[in-house]
C-alpha positions in Angstrom: -60.3 12.2 -50.0 -63.9 12.5 -50.1 -64.2 11.2 -53.6 -62.0 8.3 -52.7 -64.7 7.5 -50.1 -67.0 7.7 -52.5 -65.5 5.8 -55.3 -64.5 3.2 -52.6 -68.3 2.9 -51.5 -69.2 2.5 -54.9 -66.7 -0.7 -55.5 -68.2 -2.4 -52.2 -72.1 -1.8 -53.5 -71.2 -2.8 -56.8 -69.3 -5.8 -55.7 -72.2 -6.9 -53.3 -75.0 -6.4 -56.2 -72.6 -7.8 -58.9 -75.7 -9.9 -60.4 -77.3 -6.6 -60.7 -74.5 -5.1 -63.3 -74.8 -8.7 -64.8 -78.6 -8.7 -65.0 -78.6 -5.5 -67.0 -75.6 -6.5 -69.1 -77.6 -9.4 -70.5 -81.0 -7.7 -71.0 -78.6 -5.6 -73.3 -76.9 -7.8 -75.0 -80.0 -10.0 -75.6 -81.3 -6.6 -76.9 -78.9 -6.0 -79.2 -78.6 -9.6 -80.4 -82.6 -9.5 -81.7 -81.9 -6.2 -82.9 -78.8 -6.9 -85.1 -81.1 -10.3 -86.4 -83.6 -7.8 -87.8 -82.6 -5.4 -90.9 -86.3 -3.2 -91.0 -86.0 -0.2 -88.7 -89.9 -0.5 -87.4 -88.9 -3.8 -86.3 -85.8 -2.9 -84.0 -87.8 -0.1 -82.9 -90.7 -2.7 -82.0 -88.1 -4.8 -80.8 -86.6 -1.9 -78.1 -90.7 -1.6 -76.8 -91.4 -4.8 -76.3 -92.4 -5.3 -72.8 -89.8 -8.2 -72.1 -87.3 -5.6 -71.8 -89.3 -2.3 -71.2 -89.0 -3.5 -67.2 -85.4 -4.4 -67.6 -84.2 -1.7 -69.0 -86.3 0.7 -66.6 -84.6 -1.0 -63.6 -81.5 -0.3 -65.2 -82.3 3.0 -65.9 -83.3 3.5 -61.9 -79.6 1.6 -60.4 -77.7 4.3 -62.8 -79.6 7.3 -62.4 -78.7 8.8 -59.2 -74.9 7.8 -59.0 -71.8 10.2 -59.9 -69.7 10.2 -62.6 -67.0 7.8 -60.4 -69.4 5.9 -59.6 -70.9 4.8 -63.3 -67.1 4.6 -63.9 -67.1 1.8 -61.9 -70.5 0.5 -62.6 -68.9 0.9 -66.2 -65.8 -1.7 -65.2 -68.2 -3.9 -63.6 -70.3 -4.1 -66.7 -67.5 -5.2 -69.0 -66.5 -7.8 -66.8 -70.0 -9.8 -67.4 -69.6 -13.2 -68.9 -72.4 -11.9 -71.5 -70.6 -8.9 -72.2 -67.2 -10.4 -72.9 -69.1 -13.1 -74.7 -70.4 -10.7 -76.8 -67.3 -8.6 -77.5 -65.5 -11.8 -78.5 -67.6 -12.3 -81.5 
């Protein structure tokens, strides 16, 4: 019963911050696209370590850091529903 409460709470929290989840998805997809456009492994690392991705990646990591496995599942489901992810997967 306690787990059900936390899952419901996570759903409420994530539904109110859907934009935050999709912001994470958007920056992740943007980085993946940029990495896929580069063949040199060193350049790929430079893309990932660039400041334009580091700040957003840190925010996303902090958002998911303290989540329980059930909360992470909810996060992942929300992530999959983001327009940028659906668009990328559709290719």
